[in-house]
N, C-alpha and C positions, 0 to 999 in steps of 0.2 A: 504493500499499499504506499501511496506517496501523496504529499500535499505540498504543493510548490516545489521548492528545491529541498524539502526535508523528507526523511523517511519516518513514517509514524511507528511509534514504539507500541508493540503489543505484549512485550515481556521485559521484565526488569531484572536487574542484578542487586541483591541485597549485600551491600559491602560493609555492613556493621561487624566490627571486630576483625576485619581483614588486616588491619595494621598491626596486629599482634600474632603472627603465625606460630612463633615460638611457644605461645601460651594457649594454643587452641585445645590441647588435651586437658590442661588444668581448667580452663573455662568451661569445656564440655562437662567435665566431672561436677564442677561447681553448680551449673545451671540445671544439670540432669538431677542432682540431689535436691535442689530448690523445687524442681517440678514435681518429683516424687512425694516430697514432704507436704507440698502445697495440695496435691491431689488427695493424699491420704488423710491430711488434716481437714480439709473442706468437706470432701465426700463422707468422710467419718462423722463429721458434725451433722451432715444432712441426714445420714442413716440413723444416728442417735436420736435426733429430733423426731424423725418419722416413726421410730420404733417405740419410743417411750411416751406414753400417754400424759404423764406428768409434764412433758415439755410442749404439749400442743396448746400453747398459749400464744397470744399475739406477738409478744416480744420474741419467742423462740421460733415462730413461724417466719417473722421478718429475718431473724438471724439465719435460719436455714436457707432461705431464698438469697440472702447475701452471700452465703458460702457457695451456693450453687452457682451464682454469677461470677464469683471469684474463680471457680473451677473453669467456667466457660472462658474467661479472660486468659487464664493460664493455657488452656487447650488451643486457643486461637493463635497464640504466639509462639510458645515454647517448642512444640514439635518441629516446626520448620526451621527455627533458629538452631536447634541441635543438629538437625540434618545438614545445614549449611557449614557446620564446622568441618565437615569431611566431604563436602560436595565440591566438585571441580568447577562447575558453572554457577552455582548459587542463583540459578534462574527462578523466577516466579512469574506466572502469567498474569495479564491484566484482570482476568476474572477471579483468580486466586487471591490477587491483591485486593480486589473489591470485597470478597467473601471474608478475608482476614480482618479488614477494617470493619465491615459491618458487624461481625460478632464481638469485636473489641468494643465498638461504640455502643452496641446494645448492652453489654455487660456494664460498662462505666455509666451509662445513663440510668439504667435500672439501679445501680448501686446509689446513685445521688438520691433517687426517690425512696429507696428502702431505708437508707440512713435517716432521711427526713421523717419517714414513717416511724422508725425506732425512737427518734427524739420525741415526736408527739406522743407516742406510747408511754414513754418514761414520764413526760409531763402530766398525762392523765393519771398514771399510778401514783406519783408522789403529790400532786396538787389536788387531785380529786379522787382519792382512794375509795371512798364510799360509792362513787358513781362509776367506777372503772369498767364494770361489766356492761354498764348501759352505754357509756360514751365510746368504749373501745369493744364493740360487739364482734362476734365472729364474722358476721356479715361485712361490716366495715373493714375489718382485717383483710378479708378476701379481696374486696374491692380495691383496696389500697395496693395490694400485692399485684393483682391483675393490672391495675393502673400503671404501676412501674414497669411492667413488661411491655404494655401498649406504648408508653412514652419511649421506652428504649427502642422499640422497633421502628416508630415513626422518626424519631431523631436520626436513627441509622439510615433508614430509607432515604430521607431527604438529602443527606450528605452524599451517599452513594450515587443517587440520581444526578446530583450536581457534578460529582466527579466524572461521570460518564459523558457530560458535555465538553469536557477538556480533551485536547489532543496532546499527546506526548510525543515529542520528538527530539532529535539530537541526542544528548546523553540519556542513557537508560539505566545508569547506576543510582541506586537510592542509598544514600549515606545514613543507613539505618539497619536494624536487625529484623524489622518487620515493616509492613506497608502502612505506615501512619499517614494521615491526611496532609500534615504540613510538608514533609519531604516531597510528596507527590505534587504539590502546588509549585515547588521550586523546579520541577522537571517540565512543567507545562509550557508549551510553546504558544498557548492561548492565555491571554490575560485572566488570571483567576480572581480578579478583583471581586466578582459576585460571590464566589466561593468563600473568600476570605471574610467578606462582609457577613454571610450567613453564618459562618463559624462563630464570629464575634457576637452576633445577635442571638442565636439559638443557644450557644453555650453560656453566654452572659446571662440571658434570661433564665435558663435552666438552673444555673448555679446560684444566681441571685435568689430565685424563688425558693429552692431547697435550703440554701444556707440561711435565708431569712426565718423559714420555719424552725430550723435547728437553733438559731440564736434567740428567737422569741421563746421557744420552749425551755431552753436553758436559763434564760434570765427569769422566767416564772419559777423554775425549779429552785434556782438560787435564792430568790426572794422567799419562797416557802420554807427552805432549809434554814435560813437565817431566823425565821419566825418560830422555828421549833425550840421548845424549851429543853427537850432531852438530848444529851450529848450522844447517846447511843443511836437515837433516831436520826440525828444529823449525819453520824458516821456511816450508818447503813444507807441512807439516801445517796450520799456522796460515793460511796462504794459501788452502788448500783449504776451510777452515771458515768463513773471514771472511764471504764473500758470503752464505752461508746463514744464519749467525747474525745478520747485519744485517737480512736480509729477515724473519726470525722476530721479531726484536725489534720492528721497525716494525709488523708485521701484528698480533701479539698485543697490543701496547701500545694500538693504536687500538680493537681489538674489546673489550678489557677496560674501557677508558674508556667506550665507547658502551653496552655492555649490562650490565655487572656493577658499574658504580659505584652507590653507594646511592641517588643522586637521579636515576638515569637515566630513571625513569618519569615524572618530574614536570617535568623541565627540558627544554623544547623548544628553547630558544634556542641551546644548545650542540650540537644534533644535526647541523646542516648542515655547519659546518667539519669536524667529525670524520668525517661521512659521505662528504664530498668526498675526504678523505684516504684512507679504506680502500676506497672503491668506484672511485675514479678515478686517484689518484696512485700507490698501491701497485701496480696492474696495469700502469701506465706504467713505473714504476721497475724492476720485477723483471726484465724480459729484459736491461736494461742492467746491473743489479747482477750477474746471473749471467753474462752474455756478456763484459763488459768485463774481468772478473777471471778469465776461463777461457781458458787458453792454447789448449786443444784447439779450442774453438769459434772463437776468433780465427783460428787456423791454417787451419782448414777454410774459413772465409770468405775468407781471403786466397787460398786455392787456388782457390775458385769465382770469385773476381774475376779471377784470372789467366787462367782458361779462357775467359772472354768476349772476343770479337774486339775 
């Protein structure tokens, strides 16, 4: 195919980590270990929540879906990255590229809404404990979960459709370890201004909306905690929210730096470290952040371990 004097690119080369050939075995082992621990941790958490009736409450339903989306994020990125450590061509087709980005965007967007839903759940549990089962009904929990997936799919489809309007020509090397949206814009021989504008608008609105819910929820929670007379009650309430707030801070901090910072469309050298953090490290940490600080999950795991002969 050709357009003017350019050859249109339908395949790309992922050049991430190519600058360190002497470290490829070490990097492969490290990322493979991260992948295995991530999948075991997240899918194990999903299975635990599914099997144990005591954990079928809104908070754990949201947590289970968050773990499922973290698994999806890891599956979309890591297998191809591991393959490329020993691949001679490191090629990925345009449609494989679109699929990889679609599932990544789906997972990240759904995570934003699930984290917001978890913040609202903690707000109701701490600020309105007597009305918890009325305000956070099973029906509302299911609606919020389904809404997270619908928002994730719509957001992904919008950006994938907009990506397909671009023509990629000239260089076909993506300076990344997966097909992210910003490196693809840099390879476009069509002005990606509309695409960049849509990223800023949709990502900005999405993150502003979900962060606002989180911040308002936690401001109300803190106000309620400060009014508590019992030191034990304060400590229990803070402990309940600490793991979620830590996860939210890490997740939103990395996303804001990656996609909303003013120079994000021009600077490619900062993409890889930040992308490693939010696509590989956060899905790895989340099961441990939530499980190790959660007495209910720890007690159930101890019970399961005791059942084994």
